MARKOL-610475 format. One record per atom (N, C-alpha, C): residue in three letters; y, x, z; chain; atom name. Coordinates in steps of 0.2 Angstrom, whole numbers. Last residue first. Layout:
% MARKOL-610475
  resn      y      x      z  chain  name
   ala      Y      X      Z      A    CA
...
% end
This chain:
% MARKOL-610475
  resn      y      x      z  chain  name
   lys    507     19   -330      A     N
   lys    513     23   -330      A    CA
   lys    514     28   -325      A     C
   thr    490     19   -336      A     N
   thr    495     18   -331      A    CA
   thr    501     22   -331      A     C
   leu    482     24   -345      A     N
   leu    484     17   -346      A    CA
   leu    489     15   -341      A     C
   ser    485     41   -350      A     N
   ser    481     36   -346      A    CA
   ser    485     29   -348      A     C
   val    484     58   -351      A     N
   val    485     52   -355      A    CA
   val    481     46   -351      A     C
   ile    491     74   -349      A     N
   ile    487     69   -346      A    CA
   ile    489     62   -349      A     C
   phe    491     89   -357      A     N
   phe    493     82   -358      A    CA
   phe    488     78   -353      A     C
   his    500    105   -355      A     N
   his    494    101   -355      A    CA
   his    495     93   -354      A     C
   ala    506    119   -361      A     N
   ala    508    113   -359      A    CA
   ala    502    108   -360      A     C
   arg    505    137   -356      A     N
   arg    503    131   -360      A    CA
   arg    507    125   -357      A     C
   arg    499    151   -353      A     N
   arg    506    149   -355      A    CA
   arg    505    143   -359      A     C
   asn    486    154   -351      A     N
   asn    489    150   -345      A    CA
   asn    496    148   -347      A     C
   lys    482    161   -362      A     N
   lys    479    154   -361      A    CA
   lys    483    150   -356      A     C
   ala    488    173   -359      A     N
   ala    490    169   -365      A    CA
   ala    488    162   -364      A     C
   phe    481    177   -348      A     N
   phe    488    175   -347      A    CA
   phe    491    171   -353      A     C
   ala    469    181   -354      A     N
   ala    470    175   -349      A    CA
   ala    477    173   -348      A     C
   glu    474    192   -362      A     N
   glu    470    186   -365      A    CA
   glu    471    180   -360      A     C
   glu    478    200   -352      A     N
   glu    483    197   -356      A    CA
   glu    480    191   -360      A     C
   thr    470    197   -336      A     N
   thr    470    200   -343      A    CA
   thr    476    197   -347      A     C
   gln    463    193   -324      A     N
   gln    469    197   -324      A    CA
   gln    470    201   -331      A     C
   ala    458    176   -324      A     N
   ala    457    183   -325      A    CA
   ala    463    187   -325      A     C
   pro    458    162   -323      A     N
   pro    461    166   -317      A    CA
   pro    460    174   -318      A     C
   asp    463    151   -335      A     N
   asp    459    157   -334      A    CA
   asp    462    161   -328      A     C
   leu    472    141   -331      A     N
   leu    466    139   -335      A    CA
   leu    461    145   -335      A     C
   pro    480    140   -315      A     N
   pro    478    144   -321      A    CA
   pro    472    141   -325      A     C
   tyr    490    133   -307      A     N
   tyr    484    130   -309      A    CA
   tyr    482    134   -316      A     C
   ala    503    139   -303      A     N
   ala    498    137   -298      A    CA
   ala    491    135   -301      A     C
   glu    513    143   -310      A     N
   glu    507    148   -310      A    CA
   glu    502    145   -306      A     C
   gly    520    128   -313      A     N
   gly    521    135   -313      A    CA
   gly    515    139   -315      A     C
   tyr    519    115   -315      A     N
   tyr    515    118   -309      A    CA
   tyr    516    125   -309      A     C
   ser    530    102   -318      A     N
   ser    529    109   -319      A    CA
   ser    524    111   -313      A     C
   val    530     87   -328      A     N
   val    529     90   -321      A    CA
   val    527     97   -323      A     C
   thr    536     72   -336      A     N
   thr    535     79   -336      A    CA
   thr    534     82   -329      A     C
   lys    532     57   -345      A     N
   lys    534     61   -339      A    CA
   lys    533     68   -340      A     C
   ile    534     45   -357      A     N
   ile    533     52   -356      A    CA
   ile    536     54   -349      A     C
   arg    539     32   -359      A     N
   arg    531     33   -359      A    CA
   arg    530     40   -357      A     C
   ala    552     32   -361      A     N
   ala    550     29   -355      A    CA
   ala    542     30   -354      A     C
   ala    554     37   -374      A     N
   ala    555     41   -369      A    CA
   ala    552     39   -362      A     C
   ala    542     33   -387      A     N
   ala    547     30   -382      A    CA
   ala    548     35   -376      A     C
   val    541     43   -401      A     N
   val    538     41   -395      A    CA
   val    543     39   -390      A     C
   gly    548     48   -412      A     N
   gly    548     41   -411      A    CA
   gly    544     39   -405      A     C
   leu    550     62   -413      A     N
   leu    546     59   -418      A    CA
   leu    545     52   -417      A     C
   asp    558     64   -402      A     N
   asp    562     65   -408      A    CA
   asp    557     62   -414      A     C
   ile    548     63   -392      A     N
   ile    553     58   -393      A    CA
   ile    557     58   -399      A     C
   leu    541     75   -395      A     N
   leu    538     69   -396      A    CA
   leu    543     63   -396      A     C
   tyr    551     84   -391      A     N
   tyr    549     84   -398      A    CA
   tyr    545     77   -400      A     C
   lys    553     82   -378      A     N
   lys    559     80   -382      A    CA
   lys    556     80   -390      A     C
   arg    541     86   -373      A     N
   arg    543     79   -372      A    CA
   arg    548     77   -377      A     C
   val    541     99   -375      A     N
   val    536     95   -379      A    CA
   val    538     88   -378      A     C
   ala    551    103   -367      A     N
   ala    551    105   -375      A    CA
   ala    547    100   -378      A     C
   glu    547    100   -355      A     N
   glu    552     96   -358      A    CA
   glu    553     97   -365      A     C
   ala    537    110   -353      A     N
   ala    535    102   -353      A    CA
   ala    541     98   -356      A     C
   arg    545    121   -353      A     N
   arg    540    120   -358      A    CA
   arg    538    113   -359      A     C
   arg    553    119   -342      A     N
   arg    556    119   -349      A    CA
   arg    551    118   -354      A     C
   glu    544    119   -332      A     N
   glu    547    113   -333      A    CA
   glu    551    113   -340      A     C
   gly    540    133   -333      A     N
   gly    535    127   -334      A    CA
   gly    538    121   -335      A     C
   leu    552    139   -328      A     N
   leu    549    140   -335      A    CA
   leu    544    134   -337      A     C
   ala    552    134   -315      A     N
   ala    557    132   -320      A    CA
   ala    555    133   -327      A     C
   leu    540    140   -310      A     N
   leu    541    133   -310      A    CA
   leu    547    131   -315      A     C
   asn    543    154   -312      A     N
   asn    538    151   -316      A    CA
   asn    538    143   -316      A     C
   tyr    554    156   -303      A     N
   tyr    555    157   -310      A    CA
   tyr    550    153   -314      A     C
   glu    546    154   -291      A     N
   glu    552    149   -293      A    CA
   glu    554    150   -300      A     C
   glu    537    164   -291      A     N
   glu    535    157   -291      A    CA
   glu    540    152   -294      A     C
   thr    542    177   -303      A     N
   thr    542    174   -296      A    CA
   thr    539    167   -297      A     C
   gly    531    186   -315      A     N
   gly    537    183   -312      A    CA
   gly    536    180   -306      A     C
   met    515    181   -321      A     N
   met    521    186   -321      A    CA
   met    527    183   -319      A     C
   glu    505    172   -322      A     N
   glu    508    174   -315      A    CA
   glu    513    179   -315      A     C
   asp    509    159   -334      A     N
   asp    505    165   -332      A    CA
   asp    508    167   -325      A     C
   cys    511    141   -333      A     N
   cys    514    148   -334      A    CA
   cys    508    153   -332      A     C
   his    514    124   -338      A     N
   his    510    130   -335      A    CA
   his    512    136   -337      A     C
   gly    518    107   -337      A     N
   gly    520    114   -339      A    CA
   gly    517    119   -335      A     C
   glu    511     92   -343      A     N
   glu    511     97   -337      A    CA
   glu    513    104   -340      A     C
   val    516     77   -347      A     N
   val    516     83   -349      A    CA
   val    516     88   -344      A     C
   ile    509     61   -347      A     N
   ile    512     66   -342      A    CA
   ile    511     73   -346      A     C
   ile    510     45   -355      A     N
   ile    509     53   -355      A    CA
   ile    512     56   -350      A     C
   phe    502     30   -358      A     N
   phe    507     34   -355      A    CA
   phe    505     41   -355      A     C
   tyr    497     17   -370      A     N
   tyr    496     23   -366      A    CA
   tyr    502     27   -364      A     C
   arg    499      7   -378      A     N
   arg    498      5   -371      A    CA
   arg    497     11   -367      A     C
   arg    501     11   -391      A     N
   arg    507     11   -387      A    CA
   arg    506      9   -380      A     C
   asn    495     19   -403      A     N
   asn    492     17   -396      A    CA
   asn    497     16   -391      A     C
   asp    503     23   -413      A     N
   asp    497     19   -414      A    CA
   asp    494     16   -408      A     C
   gln    510     33   -406      A     N
   gln    514     27   -409      A    CA
   gln    509     21   -411      A     C
   phe    501     42   -402      A     N
   phe    504     38   -397      A    CA
   phe    508     32   -400      A     C
   trp    497     47   -415      A     N
   trp    492     43   -411      A    CA
   trp    496     39   -406      A     C
   lys    509     53   -419      A     N
   lys    506     47   -423      A    CA
   lys    501     43   -419      A     C
   ala    510     63   -409      A     N
   ala    515     58   -409      A    CA
   ala    512     52   -413      A     C
   tyr    499     71   -413      A     N
   tyr    498     67   -406      A    CA
   tyr    504     62   -406      A     C
   arg    503     76   -425      A     N
   arg    497     72   -425      A    CA
   arg    497     68   -418      A     C
   asn    514     83   -421      A     N
   asn    515     78   -426      A    CA
   asn    509     73   -426      A     C
   leu    508     92   -412      A     N
   leu    512     87   -409      A    CA
   leu    513     82   -414      A     C
   ala    502    101   -422      A     N
   ala    497     97   -417      A    CA
   ala    501     91   -414      A     C
   asp    513    106   -428      A     N
   asp    508    102   -432      A    CA
   asp    504     98   -427      A     C
   arg    518    113   -417      A     N
   arg    522    107   -420      A    CA
   arg    517    103   -424      A     C
   asp    509    123   -416      A     N
   asp    509    118   -411      A    CA
   asp    513    112   -413      A     C
   glu    512    131   -427      A     N
   glu    505    128   -427      A    CA
   glu    505    122   -421      A     C
   ala    525    135   -423      A     N
   ala    524    131   -429      A    CA
   ala    517    128   -429      A     C
   arg    529    133   -406      A     N
   arg    527    137   -411      A    CA
   arg    525    133   -417      A     C
   leu    544    129   -396      A     N
   leu    537    127   -399      A    CA
   leu    536    131   -405      A     C
   ala    550    139   -383      A     N
   ala    551    137   -389      A    CA
   ala    544    135   -392      A     C
   tyr    549    146   -371      A     N
   tyr    547    139   -371      A    CA
   tyr    549    135   -377      A     C
   lys    543    162   -365      A     N
   lys    547    157   -370      A    CA
   lys    545    150   -369      A     C
   asp    536    172   -359      A     N
   asp    543    170   -357      A    CA
   asp    547    166   -361      A     C
   phe    525    174   -373      A     N
   phe    527    176   -366      A    CA
   phe    535    175   -365      A     C
   asp    523    158   -381      A     N
   asp    524    165   -381      A    CA
   asp    526    167   -374      A     C
   phe    512    144   -378      A     N
   phe    519    147   -379      A    CA
   phe    518    155   -378      A     C
   his    502    130   -383      A     N
   his    503    136   -380      A    CA
   his    510    139   -382      A     C
   ile    496    114   -379      A     N
   ile    501    117   -383      A    CA
   ile    502    124   -379      A     C
   asp    479    109   -378      A     N
   asp    485    111   -375      A    CA
   asp    489    114   -380      A     C
   tyr    473     94   -387      A     N
   tyr    472    101   -385      A    CA
   tyr    479    104   -382      A     C
   phe    467     79   -384      A     N
   phe    473     82   -384      A    CA
   phe    472     89   -382      A     C
   val    455     69   -393      A     N
   val    456     75   -389      A    CA
   val    463     78   -390      A     C
   tyr    448     53   -392      A     N
   tyr    453     57   -395      A    CA
   tyr    455     63   -390      A     C
   asp    434     42   -396      A     N
   asp    437     47   -391      A    CA
   asp    442     51   -395      A     C
   gly    436     25   -401      A     N
   gly    432     32   -401      A    CA
   gly    436     36   -396      A     C
   asp    441     13   -400      A     N
   asp    440     16   -407      A    CA
   asp    437     22   -407      A     C
   pro    443     10   -387      A     N
   pro    438      6   -391      A    CA
   pro    437      9   -398      A     C
   thr    444     28   -380      A     N
   thr    447     21   -382      A    CA
   thr    442     17   -386      A     C
   ser    445     41   -370      A     N
   ser    441     36   -373      A    CA
   ser    444     30   -374      A     C
   val    453     57   -371      A     N
   val    454     50   -370      A    CA
   val    449     45   -373      A     C
   val    453     73   -365      A     N
   val    449     68   -369      A    CA
   val    451     61   -366      A     C
   phe    462     88   -366      A     N
   phe    461     81   -362      A    CA
   phe    458     76   -367      A     C
   tyr    460    105   -363      A     N
   tyr    461     99   -367      A    CA
   tyr    461     93   -363      A     C
   gly    457    116   -355      A     N
   gly    461    117   -361      A    CA
   gly    462    111   -366      A     C
   leu    456    115   -338      A     N
   leu    454    112   -344      A    CA
   leu    459    115   -349      A     C
   arg    458    118   -324      A     N
   arg    453    122   -328      A    CA
   arg    451    119   -335      A     C
   glu    468    110   -319      A     N
   glu    469    117   -318      A    CA
   glu    464    121   -322      A     C
   ser    473     97   -320      A     N
   ser    469    100   -326      A    CA
   ser    469    107   -325      A     C
   lys    473     82   -310      A     N
   lys    475     89   -311      A    CA
   lys    471     93   -316      A     C
   gly    465     71   -307      A     N
   gly    470     71   -313      A    CA
   gly    473     77   -314      A     C
   ser    456     70   -298      A     N
   ser    462     71   -295      A    CA
   ser    468     70   -301      A     C
   lys    444     71   -304      A     N
   lys    446     64   -303      A    CA
   lys    453     64   -300      A     C
   pro    444     83   -318      A     N
   pro    443     81   -311      A    CA
   pro    446     74   -310      A     C
   pro    437     81   -334      A     N
   pro    443     81   -330      A    CA
   pro    441     79   -323      A     C
   val    423     92   -338      A     N
   val    425     85   -337      A    CA
   val    432     85   -333      A     C
   ala    419    105   -339      A     N
   ala    425    103   -342      A    CA
   ala    427     96   -342      A     C
   glu    407    105   -333      A     N
   glu    412    109   -329      A    CA
   glu    419    107   -333      A     C
   asp    398     99   -342      A     N
   asp    400     96   -336      A    CA
   asp    406     99   -332      A     C
   pro    404    102   -359      A     N
   pro    400    103   -353      A    CA
   pro    403    100   -347      A     C
   val    403     90   -372      A     N
   val    408     94   -367      A    CA
   val    404     95   -361      A     C
   thr    396     81   -379      A     N
   thr    394     88   -379      A    CA
   thr    398     92   -375      A     C
   lys    399     68   -382      A     N
   lys    394     69   -377      A    CA
   lys    392     76   -377      A     C
   gly    411     68   -390      A     N
   gly    404     68   -393      A    CA
   gly    399     69   -389      A     C
   leu    419     72   -375      A     N
   leu    419     73   -382      A    CA
   leu    413     73   -386      A     C
   lys    416     61   -362      A     N
   lys    415     68   -365      A    CA
   lys    415     68   -372      A     C
   ala    430     51   -356      A     N
   ala    423     52   -359      A    CA
   ala    423     59   -362      A     C
   leu    439     42   -345      A     N
   leu    438     48   -348      A    CA
   leu    431     49   -350      A     C
   glu    436     29   -339      A     N
   glu    440     30   -345      A    CA
   glu    440     36   -349      A     C
   gly    418     30   -336      A     N
   gly    425     29   -334      A    CA
   gly    429     30   -341      A     C
   thr    405     34   -337      A     N
   thr    407     27   -340      A    CA
   thr    414     25   -338      A     C
   asp    395     47   -341      A     N
   asp    402     45   -339      A    CA
   asp    404     38   -342      A     C
   glu    378     45   -337      A     N
   glu    383     46   -342      A    CA
   glu    390     44   -339      A     C
   arg    365     55   -331      A     N
   arg    370     50   -330      A    CA
   arg    376     51   -334      A     C
   ala    357     66   -332      A     N
   ala    355     60   -336      A    CA
   ala    361     55   -336      A     C
   ser    360     75   -323      A     N
   ser    362     76   -329      A    CA
   ser    361     71   -334      A     C
   gln    353     71   -311      A     N
   gln    361     70   -312      A    CA
   gln    363     71   -319      A     C
   asp    339     63   -310      A     N
   asp    342     68   -314      A    CA
   asp    349     67   -315      A     C
   gly    338     56   -293      A     N
   gly    337     56   -300      A    CA
   gly    340     62   -304      A     C
   glu    329     63   -279      A     N
   glu    335     60   -282      A    CA
   glu    334     61   -290      A     C
   pro    313     58   -272      A     N
   pro    318     63   -276      A    CA
   pro    323     60   -279      A     C
   val    312     51   -257      A     N
   val    312     49   -264      A    CA
   val    316     55   -267      A     C
   gln    301     53   -243      A     N
   gln    307     56   -247      A    CA
   gln    307     55   -254      A     C
   val    297     44   -230      A     N
   val    295     45   -237      A    CA
   val    301     47   -241      A     C
   ala    292     47   -214      A     N
   ala    297     46   -219      A    CA
   ala    295     48   -225      A     C
   thr    278     39   -206      A     N
   thr    281     45   -209      A    CA
   thr    286     44   -214      A     C
   asp    272     31   -192      A     N
   asp    276     30   -198      A    CA
   asp    279     37   -200      A     C
   ala    257     35   -184      A     N
   ala    264     35   -183      A    CA
   ala    267     35   -191      A     C
   gln    242     25   -185      A     N
   gln    246     31   -186      A    CA
   gln    253     30   -186      A     C
   pro    232     15   -174      A     N
   pro    237     16   -179      A    CA
   pro    241     22   -179      A     C
   ala    215     19   -172      A     N
   ala    221     19   -169      A    CA
   ala    227     19   -175      A     C
   arg    202     20   -177      A     N
   arg    206     15   -179      A    CA
   arg    213     14   -176      A     C
   ala    197     32   -171      A     N
   ala    197     32   -178      A    CA
   ala    202     26   -181      A     C
   val    198     28   -157      A     N
   val    202     33   -160      A    CA
   val    203     33   -167      A     C
   asp    187     18   -157      A     N
   asp    194     17   -156      A    CA
   asp    199     22   -158      A     C
   glu    176     26   -160      A     N
   glu    178     21   -165      A    CA
   glu    185     19   -164      A     C
   gln    175     34   -149      A     N
   gln    177     38   -156      A    CA
   gln    179     32   -161      A     C
   ile    172     25   -140      A     N
   ile    178     29   -139      A    CA
   ile    180     32   -146      A     C
   val    160     21   -145      A     N
   val    165     16   -144      A    CA
   val    172     19   -144      A     C
   pro    152     32   -144      A     N
   pro    154     30   -150      A    CA
   pro    159     25   -150      A     C
   ser    151     33   -129      A     N
   ser    154     38   -133      A    CA
   ser    156     36   -140      A     C
   lys    145     23   -122      A     N
   lys    152     23   -122      A    CA
   lys    155     28   -127      A     C
   ala    131     25   -123      A     N
   ala    134     20   -127      A    CA
   ala    142     20   -128      A     C
   cys    129     35   -114      A     N
   cys    129     37   -121      A    CA
   cys    132     32   -126      A     C
   gly    130     28   -102      A     N
   gly    135     34   -104      A    CA
   gly    135     35   -111      A     C
   gln    120     19   -103      A     N
   gln    127     16   -104      A    CA
   gln    132     22   -105      A     C
   phe    109     28   -102      A     N
   phe    110     24   -109      A    CA
   phe    117     21   -109      A     C
   met    111     33    -90      A     N
   met    111     38    -95      A    CA
   met    113     34   -102      A     C
   met    108     21    -82      A     N
   met    115     25    -82      A    CA
   met    116     29    -88      A     C
   leu     95     19    -86      A     N
   leu    100     14    -88      A    CA
   leu    107     17    -88      A     C
   thr     89     30    -80      A     N
   thr     89     29    -88      A    CA
   thr     94     25    -90      A     C
   val     91     28    -67      A     N
   val     94     34    -70      A    CA
   val     94     33    -77      A     C
   ile     84     16    -65      A     N
   ile     92     16    -64      A    CA
   ile     95     22    -68      A     C
   met     71     20    -69      A     N
   met     75     15    -73      A    CA
   met     82     15    -72      A     C
   val     69     29    -58      A     N
   val     69     31    -65      A    CA
   val     73     26    -70      A     C
   ile     70     20    -47      A     N
   ile     75     26    -48      A    CA
   ile     75     28    -55      A     C
   leu     59     12    -50      A     N
   leu     66      9    -50      A    CA
   leu     71     15    -51      A     C
   ala     49     21    -49      A     N
   ala     50     18    -55      A    CA
   ala     57     15    -56      A     C
   phe     50     24    -35      A     N
   phe     51     30    -40      A    CA
   phe     52     27    -47      A     C
   ser     46     12    -30      A     N
   ser     53     15    -29      A    CA
   ser     55     20    -34      A     C
   thr     33     11    -34      A     N
   thr     38      6    -36      A    CA
   thr     45      9    -36      A     C
   arg     27     22    -28      A     N
   arg     27     22    -35      A    CA
   arg     33     17    -38      A     C
   leu     29     18    -15      A     N
   leu     32     24    -17      A    CA
   leu     33     24    -25      A     C
   ala     21      6    -15      A     N
   ala     28      6    -13      A    CA
   ala     32     12    -16      A     C
   val      9     12    -17      A     N
   val     12      7    -22      A    CA
   val     19      6    -21      A     C
   lys      7     19     -6      A     N
   lys      8     23    -12      A    CA
   lys     11     18    -17      A     C
   arg      6      9      4      A     N
   arg     12     14      4      A    CA
   arg     13     17     -2      A     C
   met     -6      4      0      A     N
   met      0      0      0      A    CA
   met      6      4      0      A     C
% end
């Protein structure tokens, strides 16, 4: 009888230990399954920016024949410190106003520039909605005050010539920047010659 009781107790102990081990093993895959199904943290998705070069200029100013390099597009400020021309986009197409150049320390118009102004005057007469600002520019020779005065004389020479050709005086303003906005900042005679100029700003606003 005593042996039977011992066997029974031993069997119960074995069963309890086996049951405990079975439960311990059963928990393991449950934990792994929970980890596998746990939601992952959101990650930011970076969308690459579009190709900037593919965007077309839809403003009033347009690229000449769509071939003018990006660095030559007139800045939004309206100042033309790095441009040798000005492009206007109209319903009839683009029109380019190239700079008028001057000899050293002069404000008299040269023959080749008079020919260009003749063409510009005709365009202004055919497109009376547009207003003009003529900028006077100089090289850096001389004092700042002298160059401001010389730039104003150059701009006024262009204005007077256009008026003589029939463009209304009320449509033309002048401004002098002197040496402040060089077309070419190099310290060479070639660069100085580029900077001795009158530049046009043409727009629909007065």
